[in-house]
VOBA-1610 file (N, C-alpha, C; in pm, whole numbers, padded with zeros to 5 digits, always signed):
BEGIN
Met+07489+12325+09089Met+07440+12170+09105Met+07340+12182+08986Lys+07339+12061+08923Lys+07253+12020+08790Lys+07136+12075+08797Lys+07024+12060+08705Lys+06935+12159+08768Lys+06861+11963+08757Thr+06904+11906+08677Thr+06816+11742+08732Thr+06803+11703+08851Ala+06902+11704+08946Ala+06957+11680+09071Ala+06863+11742+09108Val+06867+11879+09140Val+06753+11940+09136Val+06663+11952+09189Phe+06576+11902+09039Phe+06453+11858+08996Phe+06440+11719+09080Ala+06536+11633+09065Ala+06544+11516+09228Ala+06498+11558+09367Met+06569+11605+09382Met+06522+11669+09515Met+06453+11737+09573Ser+06376+11819+09476Ser+06255+11876+09536Ser+06139+11785+09508Leu+06163+11656+09419Leu+06052+11544+09418Leu+06133+11506+09571Leu+06208+11441+09583Leu+06231+11389+09735Leu+06140+11475+09842Ala+06172+11601+09864Ala+06142+11728+09983Ala+05953+11653+09944Ser+05939+11657+09830Ser+05795+11681+09852Ser+05733+11550+09905Leu+05794+11418+09894Leu+05745+11334+09989Leu+05766+11345+10149Leu+05851+11419+10178Leu+05871+11496+10286Leu+05787+11556+10386Phe+05691+11586+10301Phe+05605+11696+10351Phe+05425+11605+10273Leu+05405+11437+10318Leu+05330+11400+10251Leu+05193+11507+10350Gly+05050+11512+10261Gly+04989+11592+10347Gly+04848+11564+10357Arg+04784+11625+10423Arg+04667+11588+10506Arg+04509+11590+10348Ile+04484+11493+10313Ile+04378+11516+10173Ile+04242+11584+10233Ser+04178+11665+10132Ser+04086+11681+10181Ser+03929+11581+10157Ala+03830+11635+10174Ala+03710+11594+10190Ala+03589+11687+10149Ala+03626+11787+10062Ala+03520+11909+10032Ala+03519+11814+09903Thr+03367+11879+09888Thr+03259+11838+09769Thr+03205+11940+09740Leu+03159+11977+09604Leu+03102+12129+09562Leu+02979+12015+09476Asp+02884+12009+09492Asp+02689+11982+09402Asp+02730+11871+09342Gly+02799+11816+09509Gly+02818+11646+09483Gly+02942+11571+09401Ile+03009+11700+09375Ile+03137+11665+09300Ile+03265+11652+09395Pro+03315+11509+09420Pro+03422+11541+09483Pro+03578+11608+09452Ile+03652+11683+09559Ile+03726+11818+09499Ile+03856+11780+09582His+03956+11700+09505His+04076+11639+09574His+04155+11792+09619Ala+04208+11782+09758Ala+04284+11863+09790Ala+04389+11813+09871Thr+04578+11881+09904Thr+04659+11810+09963Thr+04639+11883+10085Thr+04640+11882+10185Thr+04720+12046+10280Thr+04882+11964+10342Ser+04922+12056+10318Ser+05051+12036+10384Ser+05124+12152+10461Gly+05167+12162+10629Gly+05232+12233+10663Gly+05099+12316+10814Asp+05162+12331+10898Asp+05023+12398+10962Asp+05064+12513+11070Gly+05122+12615+10957Gly+05145+12798+10997Gly+04982+12830+10994Pro+05005+12932+11062Pro+04896+12998+11118Pro+04833+13062+10955Arg+04844+13077+10893Arg+04792+13133+10752Arg+04855+13039+10658Thr+04718+13070+10543Thr+04698+12970+10433Thr+04727+13028+10333Val+04825+12936+10237Val+04800+12978+10066Val+04722+12851+09987Ile+04675+12892+09889Ile+04615+12769+09795Ile+04674+12792+09652Leu+04716+12669+09607Leu+04798+12658+09498Leu+04685+12585+09345Val+04647+12682+09296Val+04620+12648+09162Val+04646+12639+09065His+04656+12527+08967His+04715+12468+08857His+04625+12528+08758Gly+04708+12499+08609Gly+04679+12540+08487Gly+04571+12478+08425Trp+04525+12471+08268Trp+04459+12380+08206Trp+04529+12245+08184Thr+04472+12130+08181Thr+04506+12004+08242Thr+04606+11967+08282Cys+04621+12075+08407Cys+04744+11983+08486Cys+04652+11940+08609Asp+04781+11948+08753Asp+04717+11857+08852Asp+04774+11937+08964Glu+04782+11915+09068Glu+04860+11937+09212Glu+04960+11923+09176Thr+04988+11834+09131Thr+05189+11825+09127Thr+05255+11919+09019Thr+05158+12047+08971Thr+05245+12176+08974Thr+05341+12236+09031Trp+05251+12193+09148Trp+05315+12283+09260Trp+05486+12165+09335Gln+05495+12104+09299Gln+05575+11993+09375Gln+05695+12069+09450Ser+05757+12176+09451Ser+05853+12272+09430Ser+05853+12371+09471Gln+05731+12366+09565Gln+05716+12521+09603Gln+05615+12460+09739Val+05586+12340+09784Val+05518+12288+09890Val+05627+12299+09968Pro+05708+12198+09959Pro+05836+12180+10105Pro+05934+12325+10086Ala+05878+12452+10010Ala+05956+12571+10059Ala+05847+12615+10148Leu+05735+12625+10121Leu+05629+12698+10192Leu+05542+12650+10318Ala+05552+12489+10329Ala+05502+12428+10446Ala+05546+12453+10528Gly+05673+12498+10580Gly+05734+12504+10745Gly+05704+12660+10793Asp+05632+12728+10739Asp+05605+12842+10757Asp+05470+12892+10764Tyr+05369+12839+10632Tyr+05249+12821+10600Tyr+05162+12730+10623Arg+05015+12675+10638Arg+04956+12597+10558Arg+04948+12566+10412Val+04968+12518+10310Val+05001+12527+10217Val+04857+12455+10158Ile+04789+12494+10075Ile+04659+12362+10004Ile+04695+12425+09825Thr+04712+12269+09804Thr+04707+12214+09679Thr+04570+12133+09610Ile+04521+12210+09526Ile+04368+12145+09448Ile+04389+12068+09312Asp+04320+12044+09344Asp+04320+12000+09187Asp+04117+12058+09135Leu+04113+12126+09036Leu+04003+12159+08977Leu+03926+12067+08945Pro+03791+12132+08955Pro+03694+12017+08904Pro+03705+11978+08758Gly+03673+11796+08740Gly+03742+11782+08594Gly+03873+11724+08597His+04019+11789+08644His+04106+11761+08662His+04185+11676+08776Gly+04314+11580+08755Gly+04354+11506+08880Gly+04298+11405+08916Glu+04293+11414+09065Glu+04176+11331+09116Glu+04078+11387+09166Ser+04012+11487+09094Ser+03844+11570+09159Ser+03818+11533+09059Gly+03717+11475+09062Gly+03533+11463+09023Gly+03529+11549+08900Ser+03421+11520+08807Ser+03367+11625+08707Ser+03188+11598+08715Pro+03192+11788+08688Pro+03035+11788+08733Pro+02969+11681+08637Arg+02843+11651+08707Arg+02746+11545+08601Arg+02721+11633+08425Asp+02735+11703+08432Asp+02663+11775+08284Asp+02771+11751+08193Gly+02844+11800+08262Gly+03023+11753+08184Gly+03043+11940+08164Lys+02967+11984+08236Lys+03027+12155+08197Lys+03085+12237+08281Leu+03240+12234+08249Leu+03364+12368+08331Leu+03303+12522+08284Ser+03350+12534+08399Ser+03355+12701+08361Ser+03422+12744+08506Met+03515+12880+08489Met+03550+12990+08576Met+03478+12977+08761Asp+03348+12946+08702Asp+03201+12973+08825Asp+03245+12889+08869Leu+03267+12754+08846Leu+03260+12589+08900Leu+03407+12605+08974Phe+03535+12630+08880Phe+03648+12673+08924Phe+03668+12720+09094Ala+03582+12849+09080Ala+03666+12953+09170Ala+03494+12884+09307Arg+03450+12803+09265Arg+03329+12752+09332Arg+03420+12592+09403Ala+03483+12555+09337Ala+03562+12455+09416Ala+03669+12471+09498Ile+03728+12592+09484Ile+03849+12653+09526Ile+03728+12683+09689Glu+03630+12773+09700Glu+03578+12849+09816Glu+03532+12697+09907Ala+03491+12611+09806Ala+03431+12476+09931Ala+03567+12396+09966Val+03690+12411+09927Val+03845+12356+10017Val+03826+12456+10085Arg+03806+12622+10076Arg+03846+12690+10164Arg+03764+12657+10315Ile+03613+12623+10241Ile+03532+12639+10386Ile+03617+12461+10494Glu+03630+12397+10405Glu+03697+12277+10448Glu+03756+12295+10536Ala+03851+12379+10545Ala+04001+12408+10587Ala+04003+12512+10718Lys+03855+12584+10705Lys+03819+12635+10790Lys+03925+12752+10824Ala+03928+12831+10689Ala+04030+12929+10678Ala+03964+13100+10667Asp+04006+13172+10717Asp+03894+13273+10656Asp+03967+13398+10566Arg+04053+13403+10524Arg+04127+13481+10469Arg+04265+13418+10396Val+04281+13349+10259Val+04356+13323+10257Val+04437+13432+10095Ala+04585+13346+10106Ala+04655+13367+09949Ala+04626+13291+09845Leu+04670+13337+09724Leu+04588+13259+09634Leu+04710+13266+09478Ala+04780+13136+09481Ala+04863+13154+09392Ala+04795+13071+09231Gly+04805+13136+09120Gly+04743+13038+09021Gly+04814+13060+08899His+04828+12951+08828His+04954+12939+08711His+04871+12884+08545Ser+04922+12957+08512Ser+04855+13000+08359Ser+04734+12973+08386Met+04590+12940+08317Met+04473+12922+08359Met+04452+12943+08477Gly+04506+12921+08562Gly+04452+12934+08721Gly+04451+13124+08772Thr+04547+13203+08696Thr+04582+13358+08706Thr+04399+13347+08708Pro+04360+13365+08562Pro+04217+13434+08582Pro+04054+13314+08679Val+04133+13170+08684Val+04046+13086+08792Val+04070+13224+08938Ile+04166+13261+08975Ile+04168+13329+09139Ile+04150+13400+09148Ile+04127+13486+08965Ile+04084+13622+08979Ile+03924+13605+08994Gln+03887+13513+08963Gln+03754+13532+08974Gln+03708+13435+09100Tyr+03804+13377+09155Tyr+03718+13344+09302Tyr+03758+13459+09367Ala+03858+13605+09353Ala+03878+13701+09395Ala+03714+13815+09419Arg+03663+13802+09236Arg+03562+13866+09215Arg+03488+13823+09295Leu+03404+13703+09301Leu+03273+13595+09339Leu+03309+13602+09546Phe+03444+13593+09526Phe+03459+13547+09749Phe+03580+13699+09757Ser+03548+13756+09736Ser+03664+13890+09779Ser+03716+13929+09872Arg+03561+13907+10027Arg+03578+13894+10137Arg+03744+13826+10176His+03741+13680+10129His+03829+13571+10169His+03938+13583+10098Ala+03979+13669+10001Ala+04080+13669+09880Ala+04212+13773+09969Ala+04249+13720+10016Ala+04359+13841+10103Ala+04544+13881+10024Ala+04574+13799+09964Ala+04642+13863+09816Ala+04651+13742+09714Leu+04709+13789+09572Leu+04679+13727+09433Leu+04855+13669+09462Val+04859+13582+09345Val+04995+13547+09319Val+04911+13504+09143Phe+05005+13567+09025Phe+04957+13498+08926Phe+05113+13495+08860Val+05028+13327+08791Val+05224+13267+08794Val+05178+13248+08577Asp+05249+13350+08542Asp+05243+13385+08377Asp+05106+13293+08309Gly+04980+13359+08417Gly+04868+13350+08312Gly+04820+13494+08326Ser+04692+13526+08220Ser+04673+13641+08150Ser+04563+13719+08250Phe+04590+13818+08263Phe+04527+13931+08333Phe+04398+14032+08285Ser+04413+14006+08178Ser+04421+14118+08052Ser+04217+14139+08086Ser+04174+14239+08066Ser+04059+14226+08046Ser+03957+14198+07939Ala+04006+14142+07814Ala+03958+14075+07660Ala+04051+13927+07730Pro+03978+13821+07656Pro+04072+13723+07609Pro+04158+13718+07546Pro+04257+13680+07581Pro+04401+13701+07507Pro+04422+13654+07327Gly+04364+13619+07252Gly+04361+13660+07076Gly+04501+13506+07060Ser+04540+13441+07138Ser+04541+13357+07096Ser+04554+13211+07127Met+04468+13222+07225Met+04407+13108+07310Met+04316+12989+07192Pro+04318+12855+07179Pro+04297+12812+07059Pro+04186+12768+07067Ser+04132+12732+06944Ser+04011+12673+06959Ser+04009+12552+07043Pro+03914+12512+07101Pro+03841+12370+07203Pro+03861+12296+07091Ala+03772+12312+06948Ala+03788+12125+06875Ala+03930+12102+06844Gly+04008+12188+06852Gly+04094+12118+06831Gly+04145+12009+06916Phe+04135+12006+07025Phe+04139+11904+07136Phe+04082+11782+07159Ala+03983+11778+07058Ala+03851+11665+07034Ala+03881+11599+06893Gly+03886+11442+06927Gly+03896+11328+06771Gly+04010+11276+06793Pro+04042+11188+06694Pro+04168+11136+06644Pro+04283+11208+06752Asp+04259+11364+06653Asp+04411+11407+06639Asp+04432+11471+06752Gly+04337+11495+06855Gly+04310+11605+06980Gly+04445+11606+07079Leu+04519+11424+07111Leu+04617+11434+07202Leu+04774+11485+07137Lys+04763+11477+06989Lys+04878+11523+06941Lys+04882+11700+06915Val+04736+11746+06906Val+04740+11852+06901Val+04743+11905+07017Arg+04696+11854+07160Arg+04787+11895+07264Arg+04917+11903+07310Glu+04925+11765+07262Glu+05112+11761+07320Glu+05200+11819+07217Gly+05160+11930+07084Gly+05221+11997+07045Gly+05210+12133+07072Met+05076+12137+07162Met+05103+12292+07190Met+05138+12261+07363Ile+05145+12188+07465Ile+05275+12180+07545Ile+05350+12168+07502Arg+05414+12116+07388Arg+05596+12165+07368Arg+05621+12296+07365Thr+05544+12386+07323Thr+05576+12477+07303Thr+05599+12589+07425Met+05546+12528+07529Met+05544+12600+07664Met+05667+12562+07703Phe+05813+12472+07708Phe+05915+12471+07737Phe+06001+12545+07679Ser+06145+12599+07773Ser+06212+12670+07698Ser+06369+12545+07764Ser+06469+12606+07725Ser+06611+12536+07741Ser+06642+12504+07931Ala+06510+12569+08000Ala+06575+12524+08130Ala+06458+12399+08153Thr+06349+12379+08081Thr+06260+12273+08089Thr+06351+12152+08047Thr+06390+12028+08224Thr+06498+11929+08148Thr+06392+11821+08127Glu+06459+11689+08063Glu+06406+11578+08023Glu+06300+11551+08120Glu+06345+11525+08251Glu+06269+11515+08351Glu+06124+11579+08382Met+06137+11686+08388Met+06005+11776+08338Met+05953+11798+08265Gln+06016+11732+08154Gln+05937+11808+08011Gln+05812+11656+08056Lys+05860+11540+08100Lys+05820+11388+08082Lys+05754+11439+08163His+05740+11443+08280His+05630+11472+08416His+05499+11589+08350Ile+05539+11678+08302Ile+05439+11753+08208Ile+05368+11707+08155Leu+05446+11628+08009Leu+05357+11579+07922Leu+05284+11483+07983Ser+05302+11390+08106Ser+05239+11273+08120Ser+05107+11316+08188Met+05139+11454+08268Met+05074+11493+08391Met+04931+11602+08276Met+05009+11644+08174Met+04866+11728+08098Met+04801+11633+07981Leu+04844+11567+07970Leu+04795+11443+07854Leu+04697+11319+07911Arg+04705+11328+08001Arg+04624+11225+08191Arg+04493+11280+08145Ala+04479+11394+08147Ala+04372+11471+08177Ala+04232+11421+08041Pro+04128+11423+08058Pro+04087+11362+07974Pro+03986+11434+07820Glu+03996+11422+07713Glu+03939+11499+07637Glu+03855+11615+07695Ser+03744+11554+07769Ser+03634+11644+07776Ser+03692+11732+07870Thr+03786+11757+07948Thr+03872+11843+08054Thr+03936+11948+07964Ala+04005+11894+07840Ala+04068+11981+07768Ala+04014+12062+07677Val+03861+12009+07659Val+03798+12099+07532Val+03734+12191+07654Gly+03657+12145+07780Gly+03587+12227+07852Gly+03628+12305+07942Ala+03755+12315+07944Ala+03839+12376+08006Ala+03899+12519+07939Met+03890+12479+07892Met+03981+12585+07714Met+03812+12681+07651Glu+03703+12623+07705Glu+03620+12670+07660Glu+03597+12750+07805Ala+03570+12684+07901Ala+03532+12800+08016Ala+03688+12932+07988Met+03748+12877+07974Met+03846+13008+07952Met+03861+13113+07865Arg+03739+13089+07727Arg+03707+13126+07631Arg+03620+13234+07651Asp+03550+13177+07772Asp+03434+13284+07802Asp+03400+13394+07810Pro+03371+13504+07736Pro+03363+13625+07747Pro+03346+13717+07876Ala+03266+13659+07946Ala+03171+13694+08045Ala+03283+13684+08207Val+03392+13646+08191Val+03488+13583+08266Val+03582+13739+08271Trp+03589+13825+08146Trp+03732+13902+08107Trp+03636+14056+08068Lys+03678+14075+08225Lys+03587+14219+08238Lys+03701+14321+08327Asp+03688+14479+08322Asp+03770+14508+08336Asp+03756+14619+08420Asp+03682+14519+08544Asp+03690+14574+08680Asp+03866+14537+08774Ala+03825+14671+08858Ala+03928+14672+08937Ala+03976+14588+09060Phe+04074+14498+09131Phe+04070+14499+09301Phe+04126+14571+09383Ala+04116+14577+09504Ala+04224+14573+09555Ala+04315+14494+09665Gln+04300+14422+09622Gln+04409+14295+09672Gln+04555+14313+09653Pro+04645+14318+09678Pro+04784+14246+09697Pro+04832+14197+09558Val+04900+14226+09458Val+04949+14125+09369Val+05068+14091+09289Leu+05103+13961+09309Leu+05246+13964+09243Leu+05252+13878+09118Gly+05309+13960+09061Gly+05326+13866+08910Gly+05475+13815+08888Leu+05468+13722+08876Leu+05554+13580+08781Leu+05566+13575+08677Tyr+05703+13608+08624Tyr+05615+13585+08483Tyr+05801+13497+08416Ala+05769+13385+08296Ala+05853+13362+08218Ala+05942+13452+08112Asp+06050+13454+08058Asp+06140+13531+08017Asp+06121+13521+07883Arg+06009+13642+07871Arg+05966+13675+07696Arg+05871+13825+07706Pro+05837+13850+07623Pro+05780+13988+07656Pro+05679+13980+07736Trp+05679+14119+07810Trp+05612+14137+07922Trp+05406+14144+07919Pro+05353+14086+07976Pro+05200+14124+07929Pro+05205+14220+07948Ala+05038+14266+07938Ala+04981+14392+07921Ala+05019+14521+08033Val+05142+14566+08103Val+05142+14602+08228Val+05048+14772+08259Ser+05073+14819+08175Ser+04901+14913+08213Ser+04787+14847+08244Asp+04768+14745+08184Asp+04647+14705+08198Asp+04656+14611+08374Met+04748+14582+08407Met+04750+14580+08522Met+04816+14663+08650Arg+04866+14746+08612Arg+04860+14864+08700Arg+04674+14928+08712Lys+04632+14923+08619Lys+04479+15025+08593Lys+04401+14901+08712Arg+04403+14775+08649Arg+04312+14712+08731Arg+04336+14656+08868Phe+04521+14675+08883Phe+04555+14591+09011Phe+04655+14672+09034Pro+04631+14803+09095Pro+04690+14877+09176Pro+04800+14869+09297Arg+04796+14724+09371Arg+04833+14718+09444Arg+04961+14583+09420Ser+05011+14583+09293Ser+05077+14502+09217Ser+05218+14549+09166Glu+05329+14475+09181Glu+05461+14423+09148Glu+05436+14309+09024Leu+05551+14343+08954Leu+05582+14253+08847Leu+05750+14191+08848His+05773+14052+08791His+05903+14019+08811His+05883+13903+08678Lys+06052+13901+08662Lys+06034+13822+08480Lys+06188+13742+08596Ile+06123+13593+08518Ile+06271+13543+08612Ile+06317+13484+08458Pro+06480+13503+08415Pro+06563+13501+08321Pro+06570+13351+08286Gly+06535+13302+08202Gly+06605+13172+08136Gly+06489+13069+08171Thr+06347+13129+08139Thr+06266+13040+08187Thr+06171+13024+08140Gly+06074+12878+08078Gly+05936+12900+07972Gly+05796+12884+08067His+05705+12859+08058His+05585+12833+08100His+05585+12804+08248Phe+05627+12714+08240Phe+05717+12680+08390Phe+05785+12639+08473Leu+05798+12802+08487Leu+05885+12867+08567Leu+05908+12809+08706Met+05782+12766+08792Met+05825+12753+08931Met+05905+12559+08908Leu+05891+12504+08793Leu+05929+12413+08795Leu+06089+12415+08756Glu+06093+12547+08675Glu+06255+12549+08603Glu+06364+12612+08661Lys+06315+12731+08821Lys+06367+12798+08839Lys+06302+12792+08976Pro+06349+12713+09089Pro+06265+12673+09184Pro+06283+12794+09324Glu+06411+12758+09270Glu+06495+12887+09433Glu+06432+12956+09371Glu+06466+13103+09273Glu+06428+13199+09238Glu+06288+13234+09247Phe+06223+13160+09213Phe+06075+13179+09215Phe+06013+13161+09355Asn+06078+13045+09467Asn+06015+13042+09591Asn+06057+13184+09660Arg+06167+13249+09629Arg+06248+13338+09742Arg+06124+13481+09699Leu+06097+13521+09545Leu+06018+13561+09517Leu+05903+13593+09581Leu+05818+13441+09577Leu+05703+13460+09645Leu+05698+13433+09754Lys+05793+13397+09861Lys+05780+13395+10006Lys+05825+13552+10057Ser+05909+13613+09969Ser+05920+13746+10032Ser+05787+13836+09971Phe+05716+13742+09890Phe+05573+13903+09896Phe+05477+13848+10028Leu+05405+13679+10033Leu+05350+13651+10093Leu+05398+13634+10220Asp+05533+13646+10278Asp+05575+13711+10424Asp+05535+13838+10440Lys+05484+13961+10392Lys+05440+14086+10371Lys+05280+14103+10380Gln+05267+14008+10380Gln+05086+14019+10370Gln+05040+13981+10535Lys+04937+14074+10516Lys+04885+13994+10620Lys+04707+13967+10626Phe+04696+13833+10703Phe+04632+13727+10613Phe+04619+13619+10735
//
C-alpha cells in the first residue's frame, strides 16, 4: 500500500475516534486536550515545538481500543491558551500535563513526548514522579546538557522569522515524509504564533532543566534513522530503558512509519503496570 494511502487511512481512522474535549485550566489558562478510548490505563501524548495534538493522529486509533488516550496542546500551542505574561517554560508545560491528568482523574499515567515533548515529559517525571508510570521518548533529547545544535530563538522573530522556521522544519523531513505529510507538518508548525516559536525555544534552552539526575521509570526510546543519541547517558540516567531505531524515517517517524511505530509503542505499553 502506498504511503499516501496509509496516511489518508490514518486520517479517516482518526475521525472514527472523535474524542472528548478536556476542560482543564492552569493559572487561568485553558488547556486543550482530547480523550479517546475508555481503557483502564491512561496514556498522555505530548507534541513537540510549535506542533499540536494532531502530531499523534496515526497513534490515537491504534491505542484507543485498549487505552484511554489523551492528546494535549501545550500552553501557547494549538487550541490552548497562553500565559498572560507570555512566558513559556518546561515547568509550565509539565504543570499543564498535570492539570490534564487531574481533570481526567487518572492516578498513574504513561507519557510519550515527541521532540521537545521528550524534555517536557522528563520534567513532568521530575516534578510529579508518583504519577509518571512510564516514559516514551520519540526522537527527543534526554541529554544532561542542552543540545549544542539548538537554534537561537531570536532567529524566529521579525520579518524573516517564518522563513527561518520553515527552513528548519524542512530539515526534519526524510524520503519517507510524503507531500501530504509535509503539508500537514508545515501548516501545523507555522500556524503557531511567533511568541510561541520564540518562547518555547527559550524554554528548551533553559539550562535549569538539563540535569544529571536519574529516573526509575521504564523508558522506551523510538528514534529516527540516523546516528544514535548519547546511549551511555541514556543508560546512566534511565537504567530501565530500551532503544529502537526505525529504518527509513526522519524526525516525524510516528507519521512516516506508523505501523512499525505503533507496534513498538504498544508492545512497550502492554508490559507496563499503571
